[in-house]
C-alpha positions in Angstrom: 29.6 -70.4 44.5 29.3 -67.9 47.4 32.1 -67.6 50.1 32.6 -70.0 52.7 31.8 -68.2 56.0 33.2 -70.6 58.6 35.5 -73.5 59.4 32.4 -75.9 59.8 31.1 -75.3 56.4 34.7 -75.3 54.9 35.0 -78.9 56.5 31.7 -80.2 55.1 32.6 -78.8 51.5 36.2 -80.2 51.9 35.0 -83.6 53.0 32.6 -83.7 50.1 34.9 -82.4 47.4 38.2 -84.0 48.6 37.8 -86.7 50.7 34.4 -87.8 48.7 32.5 -88.3 51.8 28.7 -87.6 51.8 27.2 -85.3 54.3 24.8 -86.4 56.9 23.5 -84.9 60.0 26.4 -84.6 62.5 28.5 -87.3 60.3 30.3 -88.1 57.2 29.3 -91.0 55.5 32.4 -93.0 53.7 32.8 -95.3 51.1 31.8 -98.9 52.0 29.1 -98.0 54.5 31.4 -96.7 57.0 30.8 -93.2 58.7 32.7 -90.9 60.9 31.1 -88.4 63.4 31.6 -84.9 62.3 33.6 -84.0 65.6 36.2 -86.5 64.4 37.3 -84.9 61.2 38.6 -81.2 62.1 41.2 -80.2 59.6 41.4 -76.7 60.5 42.2 -78.0 64.3 43.9 -81.3 63.9 47.3 -81.7 62.1 46.4 -85.6 61.4 43.1 -84.4 59.7 44.9 -81.7 57.8 47.7 -84.0 56.5 44.8 -86.6 55.6 43.0 -83.7 53.6 46.2 -82.9 51.8 46.8 -86.7 50.9 43.6 -87.1 49.5 43.7 -83.9 47.5 46.4 -85.7 45.6 48.5 -82.4 45.0 51.2 -82.5 42.2 53.4 -80.1 44.4 53.2 -78.7 47.8 55.6 -76.7 50.0 55.4 -76.1 53.8 57.9 -73.4 55.3 57.9 -71.9 58.5 59.7 -68.4 59.9 59.2 -66.6 63.2 56.2 -68.6 64.4 54.4 -68.3 61.1 53.9 -71.4 58.7 53.3 -70.7 55.0 51.7 -73.7 52.9 51.5 -73.5 49.0 49.6 -76.3 47.3 49.4 -77.1 43.4 46.1 -79.2 42.9 44.9 -80.0 39.2 46.4 -76.6 38.0 45.2 -74.5 40.9 47.4 -72.9 43.3 46.5 -72.0 46.9 48.5 -70.4 49.5 47.9 -69.5 53.2 49.9 -68.4 56.1 49.0 -68.8 59.7 50.2 -69.9 63.1 48.3 -72.9 63.3 49.5 -75.7 61.0 46.4 -77.3 60.5 44.6 -74.2 59.5 47.4 -73.2 56.9 47.3 -76.5 55.4 43.4 -76.6 55.1 43.2 -73.0 53.8 45.8 -73.8 51.0 44.0 -77.0 49.8 40.7 -75.0 49.8 42.2 -72.0 48.0 43.9 -74.4 45.5 40.2 -76.1 44.7 39.0 -72.6 44.1 36.9 -72.1 47.3 36.5 -68.6 48.1 37.6 -68.0 51.8 38.4 -64.3 52.2 35.1 -63.4 53.9 36.6 -65.0 57.1 40.1 -66.5 56.6 42.9 -64.0 57.2 45.6 -63.5 56.6 45.0 -64.7 53.0 48.7 -65.6 51.8 52.2 -65.1 53.4 52.7 -61.9 51.7 49.7 -60.4 53.4 51.3 -60.8 56.9 54.6 -59.2 56.2 
């Protein structure tokens, strides 16, 4: 798989893989013939959406900690481990989930882990 290059692309991939939604022009098609406008699901920007993504991913373990304005998130999903550190809570959660499901974010998402920001 090629590297994810922006948050919009990341959101679409996670909506398909984790939320199990289909992608349609400017919206997500949900089970039961429901749909949601694309602008209403922004896990890198909205904490509520990031936690919805985390819940849907059904992690076997996750840890969220913060220090000096930085939030570190570590997630274990189906044996995959993802970690992210960011000043934005939603972004840290979303990037950790994405890394746990083995998406390649390194092209645009820095710092990669909490260790990289120290």
